[in-house]
C-alpha positions in Angstrom: -10.2 36.4 -13.9 -6.9 35.3 -15.5 -5.0 37.3 -12.9 -7.0 35.7 -10.1 -6.2 32.2 -11.5 -2.6 33.0 -11.7 -2.6 34.2 -8.1 -4.2 31.0 -7.0 -1.7 28.9 -8.8 1.1 31.0 -7.3 -0.4 30.6 -3.8 -0.7 26.9 -4.1 2.9 26.6 -5.3 4.2 28.6 -2.4 2.0 26.6 0.1 3.3 23.3 -1.3 6.9 24.4 -1.0 6.3 25.5 2.6 4.8 22.2 3.5 7.6 20.4 1.6 10.3 22.4 3.6 8.6 21.5 6.9 8.4 17.9 5.9 12.1 17.8 4.9 13.0 19.1 8.4 10.7 16.4 9.9 12.3 13.5 8.1 15.9 14.6 8.5 16.4 12.5 11.6 15.3 9.3 10.0 17.3 6.1 10.6 16.1 2.9 8.9 15.1 0.0 11.0 18.1 -2.2 11.8 17.3 -3.9 15.1 17.4 -7.6 15.5 14.3 -9.6 16.1 10.7 -8.9 14.9 9.6 -5.4 14.1 7.3 -3.9 16.6 4.2 -2.3 15.0 2.1 0.0 17.2 -1.5 -1.0 16.5 -3.5 2.2 15.8 -0.6 3.8 17.5 0.1 3.0 21.2 -3.6 2.3 21.5 -3.2 0.5 24.8 -2.1 3.7 26.4 -3.8 6.5 24.4 -6.9 6.9 22.2 -6.5 4.8 19.0 -5.6 6.4 15.7 -4.9 9.8 17.2 -1.8 12.0 17.2 -1.4 11.3 20.9 -1.2 7.5 20.2 1.2 8.0 17.3 3.4 10.3 19.3 3.6 7.9 22.2 4.4 5.0 19.9 7.3 7.0 18.5 8.6 7.8 22.0 8.3 4.2 23.1 10.5 3.1 20.2 8.1 1.3 17.9 9.4 0.5 14.4 6.1 1.3 12.7 2.8 2.8 13.5 -0.3 1.0 12.1 -3.3 3.1 11.2 -6.7 2.7 9.5 -8.0 4.8 6.6 -11.4 5.6 5.3 -12.7 8.4 3.1 -14.8 11.4 4.1 -17.8 12.7 2.2 -15.6 15.2 0.4 -13.0 12.5 -0.6 -10.3 13.0 2.0 -8.3 10.1 3.5 -9.1 10.1 7.2 -7.8 7.9 10.0 -10.4 6.0 11.9 -11.1 2.3 12.4 -14.9 1.9 12.4 -17.4 2.5 9.6 -19.1 4.9 12.0 -17.9 7.6 14.4 -20.1 6.3 17.2 -17.5 4.4 19.3 -14.6 6.7 19.2 -16.1 10.2 19.0 -18.9 12.3 20.6 -21.0 12.1 17.4 -22.9 9.4 15.6 -23.2 8.4 11.9 -21.1 6.9 9.1 -17.7 8.3 8.3 -18.6 8.8 4.6 -21.5 11.0 5.5 -19.3 13.7 7.1 -17.0 16.2 5.4 -13.4 16.5 6.6 -14.2 19.7 8.4 -17.0 18.0 10.3 -14.9 15.0 11.2 -12.1 17.3 12.4 -14.5 19.0 14.8 -15.3 15.8 16.7 -13.9 14.8 20.0 -11.9 11.7 19.3 -10.2 11.2 22.6 -12.6 11.4 25.5 -13.9 7.9 24.9 -10.5 6.7 26.2 -9.9 9.3 28.9 -11.2 12.8 29.5 -7.7 14.2 29.4 -7.6 13.5 25.7 -10.7 15.6 24.9 -8.6 17.7 22.5 -7.7 14.8 20.2 -9.4 14.9 16.8 -9.8 12.8 13.7 -6.8 13.4 11.5 -5.9 12.9 7.9 -3.4 10.5 6.5 -1.3 13.4 5.0 -1.1 15.0 8.5 0.3 11.9 10.0 2.7 11.3 7.1 4.1 14.8 7.3 4.4 14.6 11.1 5.9 11.1 11.4 7.3 10.2 8.0 11.0 9.5 8.1 10.9 9.2 11.9 8.9 5.9 12.1 7.5 3.5 9.6 3.9 3.8 8.6 1.7 0.7 8.0 -1.6 1.8 6.3 -4.6 -0.4 6.5 -7.5 0.3 4.0 -10.8 -0.4 5.7 -13.7 -1.7 3.7 -12.5 -0.4 0.3 -15.8 -1.4 -1.3 -17.4 1.4 0.6 -15.0 4.0 -0.9 -14.7 3.7 -4.7 -11.3 5.1 -5.8 -9.6 4.9 -2.4 -6.7 2.9 -3.8 -6.0 5.5 -6.5 -6.2 8.4 -3.9 -3.9 6.5 -1.5 -1.4 5.9 -4.3 -1.2 9.6 -5.1 -0.7 10.4 -1.4 2.1 7.9 -1.1 3.8 9.2 -4.3 3.8 12.8 -2.9 5.3 11.4 0.3 8.0 9.6 -1.6 8.8 12.8 -3.5 9.4 14.6 -0.1 11.6 11.7 1.0 13.6 11.9 -2.2 14.1 15.7 -1.9 15.2 15.2 1.7 17.7 12.5 0.6 16.1 9.8 2.9 14.9 7.1 0.5 14.3 4.7 3.4 13.4 1.2 2.3 9.9 -0.1 3.2 9.1 3.0 5.3 5.5 2.8 4.1 3.6 -0.4 3.8 -0.1 -1.0 3.0 -2.4 -3.8 4.2 -6.0 -4.9 4.0 -8.3 -7.8 4.6 -9.5 -7.3 1.0 -7.2 -9.3 -1.3 -8.4 -7.6 -4.5 -7.7 -4.2 -3.0 -4.2 -5.2 -2.3 -3.8 -6.6 -5.8 -4.8 -3.2 -7.1 -2.4 -1.4 -4.8 0.4 -3.6 -5.9 -0.4 -2.7 -9.5 -0.6 1.0 -8.6 2.5 1.0 -6.4 4.6 -2.0 -7.4 7.6 -0.8 -5.3 5.6 -0.4 -2.1 5.2 -3.5 0.0 1.6 -4.6 0.4 0.2 -7.2 2.9 -2.9 -9.3 3.2 -4.6 -9.7 6.5 -5.7 -13.3 7.4 -8.4 -14.1 9.9 -10.3 -17.2 10.8 -12.6 -16.9 7.8 -9.6 -17.4 5.4 -7.9 -20.1 7.5 -6.5 -22.6 6.9 -4.6 -21.3 3.8 -4.2 -23.8 1.0 -0.9 -24.0 -0.9 -2.8 -22.6 -3.9 -4.0 -19.6 -2.0 -0.6 -19.0 -0.5 1.0 -19.0 -4.0 -1.6 -16.5 -5.3 -1.1 -14.2 -2.3 2.7 -14.4 -2.7 2.4 -13.3 -6.3 1.7 -9.7 -5.2 1.9 -9.5 -1.4 5.2 -9.0 0.3 3.8 -10.0 3.7 1.0 -12.3 4.9 -0.2 -10.9 8.2 -2.1 -13.5 10.3 -4.1 -13.4 13.5 -1.7 -14.6 16.2 -4.0 -17.4 17.4 -3.9 -19.0 13.9 -0.1 -19.0 13.6 2.0 -22.1 14.2 5.4 -23.3 13.1 4.1 -24.9 9.9 2.3 -21.8 8.6 5.2 -19.5 9.4 7.5 -21.9 7.6 5.2 -22.1 4.6 5.1 -18.3 4.3 8.9 -18.0 4.7 9.4 -20.8 2.1 7.7 -18.5 -0.4 10.2 -15.7 0.5 7.4 -13.6 2.1 7.2 -12.1 5.6 4.6 -12.8 8.2 3.4 -10.4 10.9 1.2 -11.4 13.8 -1.8 -9.4 15.0 -3.0 -8.2 17.5 -0.8 -8.9 20.5 -2.0 -7.8 23.9 -0.5 -10.3 26.3 3.1 -11.0 27.2 2.8 -14.8 26.7 1.5 -14.2 23.2 4.4 -11.9 22.4 6.9 -14.5 23.5 5.2 -17.2 21.5 5.3 -15.1 18.3 9.0 -14.4 18.9 9.6 -18.2 19.3 7.8 -18.8 16.0 10.1 -16.4 14.2 7.6 -14.0 12.9 8.9 -10.9 11.1 6.7 -8.4 12.9 4.4 -8.1 15.9 1.4 -5.8 15.7 0.5 -4.8 19.3 -1.5 -2.3 21.3 1.4 -2.1 23.8 4.6 -1.3 21.9 6.7 -0.6 25.0 
């Protein structure tokens, strides 16, 4: 039994080093964002052109030159961080049911591309670690925690995943500033993430239910959030100025029309979250 345990530890160590080596090669081409103007964040990947939250959408976003990919995480039945927007798999896969009722293996067996176009039938639900190892260092990653109240402990699990990713970056000599960011509509979840990962930028998402933001609310959010990300139809010069006056960034979501893109640029937002990053 002792020999078997020793072999298992050895196997896991070798496996980790192999993954680490591959990741180092992956991130070696990283160049931190230096362009002028607002960052372009590909919403669920280039989801206007490919099935959302899939490798195809993330790969296309990278090819189109986006600064970040945005993705949504939930937790599988066996506690894995998986990338999918909805509570259920109904809309974007060939199955039905709640995400948390399926194991990772079951989720990975689903068709997550045909809902968009039959040519994407081979796309599957992927894990956060898969995406971080594939794209980390090549493009920024904005992680949105969906409905954290449904997945107790998701913040702690995410923190461990991000720390492993940071270790790989450090070994590779990358150390890119703000290459991972985290956001959510759940303010308390972001407060917890800031406590767990004080050096990782967190953002709060603002929709009509939280608007208008009072000075008191803005001050509270600015005490832990690096960015306040607002639905584009709620943004005006005053709100952008109020956020910037608190030395915080503002990103606009979700842009799907050229005229909205231009208006956000005129307002001076720091980032534009869009389905069409081209």
